[in-house]
C-alpha positions as CSV (number, residue, x, y, z in Angstrom):
1,X,0.0,0.0,0.0
2,X,2.9,2.4,0.9
3,X,4.6,1.7,-2.3
4,X,1.5,2.4,-4.4
5,X,1.1,5.8,-2.7
6,X,4.8,6.7,-3.4
7,X,4.4,5.6,-7.0
8,X,1.4,8.0,-7.3
9,X,3.3,10.9,-5.8
10,X,6.2,10.3,-8.2
11,X,4.0,10.1,-11.3
12,X,2.2,13.4,-10.2
13,X,5.4,15.2,-9.7
14,X,6.7,14.1,-13.1
15,X,3.7,15.3,-14.9
16,X,4.1,18.7,-13.5
17,X,5.3,21.4,-15.8
18,X,8.7,23.0,-14.9
19,X,8.3,26.4,-13.2
20,X,9.0,29.1,-15.7
21,X,10.2,32.6,-14.8
22,X,7.6,34.6,-17.0
23,X,8.9,38.1,-16.0
24,X,12.5,37.1,-16.9
25,X,11.4,35.6,-20.2
26,X,9.4,38.8,-21.0
27,X,12.4,41.0,-20.0
28,X,14.8,38.9,-22.1
29,X,12.4,38.9,-25.1
30,X,12.1,42.7,-25.0
31,X,15.6,43.7,-24.1
32,X,17.9,40.9,-25.4
33,X,18.9,42.9,-28.4
34,X,19.7,46.0,-26.4
35,X,21.6,43.8,-23.6
36,X,23.6,42.1,-26.4
37,X,24.5,45.6,-27.9
38,X,25.4,46.8,-24.6
39,X,27.7,44.1,-23.6
40,X,29.5,44.3,-26.9
41,X,29.8,48.0,-26.4
42,X,31.4,47.6,-23.0
43,X,33.9,45.1,-24.4
44,X,34.8,47.3,-27.2
45,X,35.0,50.5,-25.1
46,X,37.2,48.7,-22.6
47,X,39.5,47.3,-25.4
48,X,39.7,50.8,-26.9
49,X,40.6,52.6,-23.6
50,X,43.3,50.0,-23.0
51,X,44.8,50.6,-26.3
52,X,44.6,54.5,-25.8
53,X,46.4,54.1,-22.5
54,X,49.0,51.9,-24.0
55,X,48.4,49.0,-21.6
56,X,46.6,46.6,-23.9
57,X,48.0,43.1,-24.1
58,X,47.2,43.3,-27.8
59,X,50.2,45.6,-28.2
60,X,52.6,42.6,-27.8
61,X,50.6,40.5,-30.2
62,X,50.8,43.3,-32.9
63,X,54.5,43.9,-32.1
64,X,55.1,40.1,-33.1
65,X,52.8,40.0,-36.1
66,X,52.8,43.4,-37.7
67,X,55.3,45.8,-35.8
68,X,54.3,48.8,-37.4
69,X,50.8,48.7,-36.1
70,X,52.2,48.3,-32.5
71,X,53.4,52.0,-32.5
72,X,51.8,55.5,-32.4
73,X,49.6,56.6,-34.1
74,X,48.2,53.3,-35.1
75,X,47.5,51.8,-31.8
76,X,45.7,54.9,-30.8
77,X,43.7,55.0,-34.0
78,X,42.6,51.3,-33.3
79,X,41.7,52.2,-29.9
80,X,39.7,55.2,-31.0
81,X,37.9,53.1,-33.6
82,X,36.9,50.7,-31.0
83,X,35.5,53.3,-29.0
84,X,33.5,54.7,-31.9
85,X,32.2,51.3,-32.6
86,X,31.3,50.9,-28.8
87,X,29.3,54.2,-28.9
88,X,27.6,53.2,-32.2
89,X,26.4,49.9,-30.8
90,X,24.6,51.8,-28.0
91,X,22.7,54.1,-30.3
92,X,19.9,52.3,-31.8
93,X,20.0,54.0,-35.2
94,X,23.7,53.4,-35.5
95,X,24.0,49.9,-34.2
96,X,23.8,48.1,-37.4
97,X,26.5,50.2,-38.9
98,X,28.6,49.8,-35.8
99,X,28.2,46.0,-35.9
100,X,29.2,45.9,-39.5
101,X,32.3,47.9,-38.6
102,X,32.9,45.7,-35.6
103,X,32.8,42.5,-37.9
104,X,35.2,44.0,-40.4
105,X,37.5,45.0,-37.4
106,X,37.4,41.4,-36.0
107,X,37.9,39.8,-39.5
108,X,41.1,42.0,-39.8
109,X,42.3,40.8,-36.4
110,X,41.5,37.3,-37.3
111,X,43.8,37.7,-40.4
112,X,46.8,37.2,-38.0
113,X,46.0,33.5,-38.4
114,X,47.1,33.8,-42.0
115,X,49.8,36.5,-41.6
116,X,51.6,34.8,-38.5
117,X,50.2,31.3,-37.9
118,X,53.3,30.6,-35.6
119,X,51.8,33.0,-33.1
120,X,48.4,31.3,-33.1
121,X,49.3,27.6,-33.4
122,X,52.0,26.0,-31.4
123,X,53.6,23.5,-32.0
124,X,51.3,23.0,-34.9
125,X,47.5,23.3,-35.8
126,X,45.1,22.8,-34.1
127,X,47.0,23.5,-30.8
128,X,46.2,27.2,-29.9
129,X,48.7,29.4,-28.1
130,X,47.5,32.0,-25.7
131,X,47.2,34.6,-28.5
132,X,45.3,31.8,-30.6
133,X,42.7,31.5,-27.8
134,X,42.5,35.4,-27.7
135,X,41.8,35.5,-31.5
136,X,39.3,32.5,-31.3
137,X,36.9,34.7,-29.2
138,X,36.5,36.9,-32.3
139,X,34.4,34.1,-33.9
140,X,31.8,34.5,-31.2
141,X,32.0,38.3,-31.3
142,X,31.4,38.1,-35.0
143,X,28.4,35.9,-34.6
144,X,27.1,38.4,-32.1
145,X,27.6,41.3,-34.5
146,X,25.7,39.4,-37.3
147,X,22.9,38.8,-34.6
148,X,22.8,42.7,-34.1
149,X,22.6,43.3,-37.7
150,X,20.0,40.6,-38.4
151,X,17.8,42.0,-35.5
152,X,17.9,45.4,-37.2
153,X,15.7,43.9,-39.9
154,X,12.7,43.0,-37.6
């Protein structure tokens, strides 16, 4: 008799729907695009400020791959461009253009895989160096940029 009652309780619990957080889903549905743009903007603003301050870890990567870009005024221009991208991502009307610029910028950064594969893979492909892991995150950022652009069509 006890076993039948426990079986009944187990079946009742199993049939219940999972508890959903309706307010969180509503907020996410309404603001997910803006939150994505805002998080990308924070990252690009941060990267840009580090370059303008001359303390970006990317400077060493540039020095090894393309030495001319690791010096003034190029590194400052790169930092300023990242800050412009960040501001554009926050402004709704400009976010699609900013995302397109962001994607071009990231593809340019990924070109280091072709220019200096020894900096990205060690000892050989597919083993990534620390710089390679840093560059791999660009694939996610590019996809996020494409998401921003595609959300502008709706």
